C-alpha positions as CSV (number, residue, x, y, z in Angstrom):
1,M,22.0,42.8,19.7
2,S,24.7,40.2,19.5
3,V,24.7,36.9,21.5
4,S,27.9,35.8,23.1
5,P,29.2,32.2,22.7
6,E,28.4,31.6,26.3
7,E,24.8,32.8,25.8
8,L,24.5,30.7,22.6
9,K,25.7,27.6,24.5
10,A,23.1,28.3,27.2
11,L,20.3,28.5,24.7
12,R,21.5,25.3,23.0
13,D,21.5,23.6,26.4
14,Q,17.9,24.7,26.9
15,I,17.0,23.2,23.5
16,D,18.7,20.0,24.4
17,Q,16.7,19.8,27.6
18,V,13.4,20.4,25.8
19,D,14.4,17.8,23.2
20,T,15.1,15.3,25.9
21,Q,11.7,16.0,27.4
22,L,10.1,15.5,24.0
23,V,11.7,12.1,23.6
24,E,10.6,11.1,27.1
25,L,7.0,12.2,26.3
26,L,7.1,10.1,23.1
27,A,8.1,7.1,25.2
28,K,5.3,7.8,27.6
29,R,2.8,8.1,24.7
30,A,4.0,4.9,23.2
31,E,3.4,3.0,26.4
32,I,-0.2,4.4,26.5
33,T,-0.9,3.5,22.9
34,R,0.5,0.0,23.6
35,K,-2.2,-0.4,26.3
36,V,-4.8,0.9,23.8
37,G,-3.7,-1.8,21.4
38,E,-4.2,-4.4,24.1
39,Y,-7.7,-3.2,24.7
40,K,-8.5,-3.2,21.0
41,S,-7.1,-6.7,20.5
42,K,-9.6,-8.0,23.2
43,T,-12.6,-6.1,21.9
44,G,-12.0,-6.3,18.1
45,L,-11.9,-2.5,17.6
46,P,-9.9,-1.6,14.5
47,I,-6.5,-0.1,15.1
48,Y,-7.3,2.8,12.7
49,V,-10.4,4.8,13.4
50,P,-10.6,7.7,10.9
51,S,-13.0,9.9,12.9
52,R,-10.8,9.6,16.0
53,E,-7.7,10.6,14.1
54,A,-9.4,13.5,12.3
55,E,-10.8,14.8,15.6
56,L,-7.4,14.6,17.4
57,I,-5.7,16.5,14.6
58,K,-8.3,19.1,14.4
59,M,-8.1,19.8,18.2
60,R,-4.3,19.9,18.2
61,R,-4.2,22.2,15.2
62,Q,-6.5,24.6,17.0
63,Q,-4.4,24.4,20.2
64,G,-1.3,25.2,18.1
65,Q,-3.0,28.1,16.5
66,D,-4.1,29.5,20.0
67,I,-0.6,29.4,21.4
68,G,1.3,30.6,18.4
69,V,2.6,27.2,17.0
70,S,2.2,26.5,13.3
71,P,-0.8,24.2,12.9
72,D,0.9,22.6,10.0
73,L,3.9,21.7,12.1
74,V,1.6,20.3,14.8
75,E,-0.2,18.2,12.2
76,D,3.0,16.9,10.6
77,L,4.4,15.8,14.0
78,L,1.1,14.2,15.0
79,R,0.7,12.2,11.8
80,R,4.3,10.9,12.2
81,I,3.7,10.1,15.8
82,M,0.4,8.4,15.1
83,R,2.0,6.3,12.4
84,E,4.4,5.1,14.9
85,S,1.7,4.4,17.5
86,Y,-0.2,2.2,15.0
87,Q,3.0,0.1,14.9
88,T,3.1,-0.2,18.7
89,Q,-0.4,-1.6,18.5
90,H,0.6,-4.0,15.7
91,V,1.0,-6.9,18.2
92,Q,-2.2,-8.8,18.6
93,Y,-5.7,-8.7,17.1
94,L,-9.1,-10.2,17.8
95,C,-9.9,-13.3,15.9
96,A,-13.0,-12.8,13.7
97,C,-13.6,-16.5,13.3
98,P,-13.1,-17.9,16.8
99,H,-15.3,-21.0,16.2
100,R,-12.9,-22.3,13.4
101,P,-9.6,-20.4,13.7
102,K,-7.6,-22.2,11.0
103,V,-6.4,-20.8,7.7
104,V,-4.1,-22.1,5.0
105,V,-2.0,-19.9,2.8
106,I,-0.7,-21.4,-0.4
107,G,2.6,-19.6,-1.0
108,G,2.7,-18.5,2.6
109,H,6.5,-18.4,2.6
110,G,6.5,-15.9,-0.2
111,A,6.9,-12.2,0.3
112,L,3.2,-11.1,0.3
113,G,1.9,-14.4,1.4
114,G,4.1,-14.1,4.4
115,V,2.4,-10.8,5.4
116,F,-0.9,-12.6,5.6
117,V,0.5,-15.5,7.5
118,D,1.9,-13.0,10.0
119,M,-1.4,-11.1,10.3
120,F,-3.4,-14.3,10.8
121,E,-1.0,-15.6,13.4
122,R,-1.2,-12.3,15.3
123,S,-5.0,-12.7,15.3
124,G,-4.8,-16.1,17.0
125,Y,-5.4,-18.4,14.0
126,E,-3.7,-21.7,13.4
127,V,-1.9,-21.1,10.0
128,G,-1.0,-23.8,7.6
129,V,1.3,-23.2,4.7
130,I,1.5,-25.1,1.4
131,E,4.5,-24.7,-0.9
132,R,5.5,-26.6,-4.0
133,D,6.8,-29.7,-2.1
134,D,3.7,-29.9,0.2
135,W,1.0,-31.0,-2.3
136,E,1.1,-34.6,-1.2
137,R,0.1,-33.5,2.2
138,A,-2.3,-30.7,1.0
139,D,-5.5,-32.4,2.1
140,T,-4.2,-33.0,5.6
141,I,-3.0,-29.4,5.8
142,I,-6.3,-28.0,4.6
143,D,-8.4,-30.2,6.8
144,G,-10.6,-28.1,9.1
145,A,-9.6,-24.8,7.5
146,C,-12.1,-21.9,7.3
147,L,-10.1,-20.3,4.6
148,V,-7.6,-21.3,1.8
149,L,-5.8,-18.2,0.5
150,V,-3.9,-18.5,-2.8
151,A,-0.8,-16.3,-2.6
152,V,1.4,-17.5,-5.5
153,P,2.8,-15.6,-8.5
154,I,0.3,-14.6,-11.2
155,K,1.6,-17.1,-13.7
156,L,0.9,-20.0,-11.2
157,T,-2.3,-18.8,-9.8
158,E,-4.8,-20.7,-12.0
159,Q,-2.6,-23.8,-12.0
160,V,-2.8,-23.9,-8.2
161,I,-6.5,-23.1,-8.1
162,A,-7.1,-26.1,-10.5
163,K,-5.7,-28.4,-7.8
164,L,-8.2,-27.3,-5.1
165,T,-11.0,-29.7,-6.0
166,N,-11.4,-31.3,-2.6
167,L,-12.1,-28.3,-0.4
168,P,-14.7,-28.6,2.3
169,K,-18.0,-27.0,1.0
170,D,-18.0,-24.4,3.7
171,C,-14.3,-23.4,3.3
172,V,-13.7,-20.0,1.9
173,L,-11.5,-19.9,-1.2
174,A,-9.7,-16.6,-1.9
175,D,-6.8,-15.3,-3.9
176,I,-4.6,-12.1,-3.7
177,T,-3.6,-11.9,-7.3
178,S,-3.3,-8.5,-9.0
179,I,-5.7,-9.6,-11.8
180,K,-9.1,-10.7,-10.8
181,T,-11.3,-11.8,-13.7
182,S,-9.6,-15.1,-14.7
183,P,-8.6,-16.2,-11.2
184,L,-12.1,-15.5,-9.8
185,Q,-13.7,-17.5,-12.6
186,A,-11.3,-20.3,-12.0
187,M,-12.1,-20.4,-8.3
188,L,-15.8,-20.4,-9.0
189,E,-15.4,-23.4,-11.3
190,V,-13.3,-25.5,-9.0
191,H,-15.0,-24.8,-5.7
192,Q,-18.8,-24.8,-5.1
193,G,-18.5,-23.1,-1.7
194,P,-17.8,-19.4,-0.8
195,V,-15.3,-17.6,-3.1
196,V,-13.9,-14.1,-3.0
197,G,-11.1,-12.3,-5.0
198,L,-8.8,-10.0,-3.1
199,H,-6.1,-7.6,-4.3
200,P,-3.9,-6.0,-1.6
201,M,-2.8,-2.7,-3.0
202,F,0.5,-2.8,-1.1
203,G,3.8,-4.6,-1.2
204,P,5.4,-7.0,1.2
205,D,7.4,-4.2,3.0
206,V,4.4,-2.9,4.9
207,A,4.6,-3.1,8.7
208,G,0.9,-3.6,9.0
209,M,-2.4,-3.0,7.2
210,V,-3.4,0.3,8.8
211,K,-4.7,2.6,5.9
212,Q,-3.8,0.0,3.3
213,V,-6.3,-0.6,0.5
214,V,-7.6,-4.1,-0.2
215,V,-9.8,-4.5,-3.3
216,V,-12.6,-7.0,-2.9
217,C,-14.4,-8.7,-5.8
218,H,-17.4,-10.8,-4.6
219,G,-17.7,-14.3,-5.9
220,R,-20.1,-16.5,-4.1
221,E,-21.8,-16.6,-0.7
222,P,-20.5,-13.3,0.6
223,Q,-22.2,-13.9,4.0
224,A,-19.9,-16.9,4.5
225,Y,-16.7,-14.8,4.2
226,E,-17.9,-11.6,5.9
227,W,-15.7,-12.7,8.8
228,L,-12.7,-12.4,6.5
229,L,-13.6,-8.9,5.5
230,E,-14.2,-8.0,9.1
231,Q,-10.8,-9.4,10.0
232,M,-9.1,-7.1,7.5
233,R,-11.1,-4.1,8.9
234,I,-9.9,-5.0,12.4
235,W,-6.3,-5.0,11.0
236,G,-7.0,-1.4,9.8
237,A,-7.4,-2.1,6.1
238,A,-9.7,0.0,3.8
239,L,-11.8,-2.3,1.7
240,K,-12.9,-1.2,-1.8
241,I,-15.6,-3.3,-3.4
242,T,-15.8,-3.6,-7.1
243,T,-16.3,-6.1,-10.0
244,P,-13.5,-8.1,-11.5
245,Q,-13.9,-6.3,-14.8
246,Q,-13.8,-2.9,-13.2
247,H,-10.7,-3.9,-11.2
248,D,-8.8,-5.2,-14.2
249,N,-9.6,-2.1,-16.2
250,A,-8.4,0.1,-13.4
251,M,-5.2,-1.9,-12.9
252,A,-4.3,-1.4,-16.6
253,Y,-3.8,2.3,-15.7
254,I,-2.7,2.0,-12.0
255,Q,-0.2,-0.9,-12.5
256,V,0.5,-1.8,-16.1
257,M,0.8,1.6,-17.7
258,R,2.6,3.1,-14.7
259,H,5.1,0.2,-14.3
260,F,5.8,-0.1,-18.0
261,G,6.2,3.6,-18.3
262,T,8.7,3.5,-15.4
263,F,10.5,0.6,-17.1
264,V,10.9,2.5,-20.3
265,Y,12.1,5.6,-18.5
266,G,14.7,3.5,-16.7
267,A,15.7,1.8,-19.9
268,H,16.2,5.2,-21.6
269,L,18.3,6.4,-18.7
270,A,20.4,3.3,-18.8
271,A,20.9,3.6,-22.5
272,E,21.8,7.3,-22.4
273,D,24.1,6.6,-19.4
274,P,24.2,10.0,-17.7
275,Q,26.1,10.3,-14.4
276,L,23.4,9.1,-12.0
277,Q,25.0,10.8,-8.9
278,E,25.1,14.1,-10.9
279,L,21.4,13.8,-11.6
280,I,20.7,13.3,-7.9
281,D,23.0,16.1,-6.8
282,F,21.6,18.6,-9.3
283,S,17.9,17.7,-8.9
284,S,15.0,19.5,-7.3
285,P,13.1,17.6,-4.6
286,I,10.3,16.7,-7.1
287,Y,12.7,15.1,-9.5
288,R,14.6,13.3,-6.8
289,L,11.2,11.8,-5.7
290,E,10.5,10.8,-9.3
291,L,13.9,9.3,-9.7
292,A,13.5,7.4,-6.5
293,M,10.3,5.8,-7.7
294,V,12.1,4.7,-10.9
295,G,15.1,3.3,-8.9
296,R,12.6,1.6,-6.5
297,L,11.2,-0.4,-9.3
298,F,14.5,-1.9,-10.4
299,A,15.4,-2.8,-6.8
300,Q,12.5,-5.4,-6.8
301,D,11.8,-8.8,-8.3
302,P,11.7,-8.5,-12.1
303,S,9.5,-11.6,-12.4
304,L,6.7,-9.9,-10.4
305,Y,6.6,-6.9,-12.7
306,A,6.9,-9.1,-15.8
307,D,3.8,-11.0,-14.6
308,I,1.8,-7.9,-13.9
309,I,2.6,-6.4,-17.3
310,F,2.5,-9.5,-19.5
311,N,-0.6,-11.1,-17.9
312,N,-3.1,-8.3,-18.7
313,K,-3.4,-8.8,-22.4
314,D,-5.8,-5.9,-23.0
315,S,-3.1,-3.5,-21.7
316,I,-1.0,-3.7,-24.8
317,E,-3.6,-1.6,-26.8
318,L,-3.6,0.9,-23.9
319,L,0.2,1.1,-24.1
320,R,0.1,1.6,-27.9
321,R,-2.3,4.5,-27.4
322,F,0.1,5.9,-24.7
323,R,2.9,5.7,-27.3
324,D,0.8,7.4,-29.9
325,R,-0.1,10.3,-27.6
326,F,3.6,10.6,-26.7
327,D,4.3,11.0,-30.4
328,E,1.5,13.5,-30.8
329,C,2.9,15.6,-27.9
330,L,6.4,15.3,-29.5
331,Q,5.0,16.6,-32.7
332,I,3.7,19.7,-30.9
333,L,7.2,20.3,-29.5
334,D,8.7,19.7,-32.9
335,S,6.4,22.2,-34.5
336,G,7.3,24.9,-32.0
337,D,3.7,25.7,-31.4
338,K,3.6,26.8,-27.7
339,G,0.0,27.9,-28.1
340,Q,-1.1,24.4,-28.9
341,F,0.9,23.1,-26.0
342,I,-0.7,25.5,-23.6
343,K,-4.2,24.7,-25.0
344,A,-3.6,21.0,-24.4
345,F,-2.1,21.7,-21.0
346,M,-5.3,23.6,-19.9
347,H,-7.6,20.9,-21.4
348,I,-5.8,18.2,-19.3
349,G,-5.9,20.4,-16.2
350,Q,-9.7,20.7,-16.6
351,W,-9.9,16.9,-16.8
352,F,-8.1,16.6,-13.4
353,G,-10.3,19.4,-12.0
354,E,-10.1,20.0,-8.2
355,Y,-8.0,16.9,-7.8
356,S,-5.0,18.8,-9.3
357,K,-5.3,21.5,-6.6
358,R,-5.3,18.8,-3.9
359,C,-2.3,17.2,-5.4
360,L,-0.5,20.6,-5.3
361,V,-1.1,20.7,-1.5
362,D,-0.3,17.0,-0.9
363,S,2.9,17.0,-3.0
364,K,4.2,20.1,-1.1
365,K,4.2,17.9,2.0
366,L,6.2,15.2,0.2
367,L,8.7,17.8,-1.1
368,L,9.2,19.2,2.3
369,K,9.9,15.7,3.6
370,A,12.4,15.2,0.7
371,D,14.2,18.4,1.7
372,D,14.3,17.3,5.3
373,D,16.0,14.0,4.3
374,R,18.5,15.5,2.0
375,T,22.1,15.4,3.1
376,L,24.7,17.7,1.6
């Protein structure tokens, strides 16, 4: 049965009307979530409550199933809407240290330091910032602070910590450096009060801390900085407690090996000099995502990544082993032994276990999103 142009136009008009209603409903929902955010800011409830989100998605998936709407579509829409709703609530937060609401961020005008300055200000703290030219006034700026947070480049962190010899005994000293063993030890030596090492596992382009991971390495007097951990929970962060040594060992894989491998991949592409646009045009969604992650690295501050890679001295041996395994795999290819390749492939798959199956599901969602964003 054919549809006339007039009938098609009428159907499209109906779609436009429904889409208009959808947008109006989104605006109404945003207004409600804004009010929820106001309530949470007064009571100290965290923006992100995992059980509430999981319950909501479960109910709406079932509703979609009951009325013939794809549950996956319902979940995709809800997750995107909820991400936006978290941002509408990113306005004001309860102060977890109301009796002494003053913090100082050393390097607070930097990219990541600025994120913490913003979050503390949104929580009602008086925030002081110390930069390179402010050290003559540092004692005045720090006076009365409940927290001094070191947020400077890795190469400067221990130099800055060494200057903090006159902190009040009850002031918390913390850092947000991506290595933890040396900075934490330096803080413990220079300050006899409460000390904690933090590593925010996100960049300065985040709009808030909902679902963002912050690694916590205890130093001294954890009860004295529990308010700081609670403040980050109120912001929606997920705190992961570990030791400095475990943290630095993990970062060798998570940061150094990954960033250096990406650097080498980019260096190889630049040296081979293929037509970049052609690679993008011809690529599958998965390769475009991989290429995007390579390109993302080279759009950022090279000094930051140089510090991450060069300041973890133990990582060079890990990278040498990575190079050796690359050569071993290349030898398998050079020998033409597909059986050995398949055997190695299966062995690696067994190491990943059930996680690889989960990755297959999760990556499918990313690939669908990549397809949605593609313009021809």
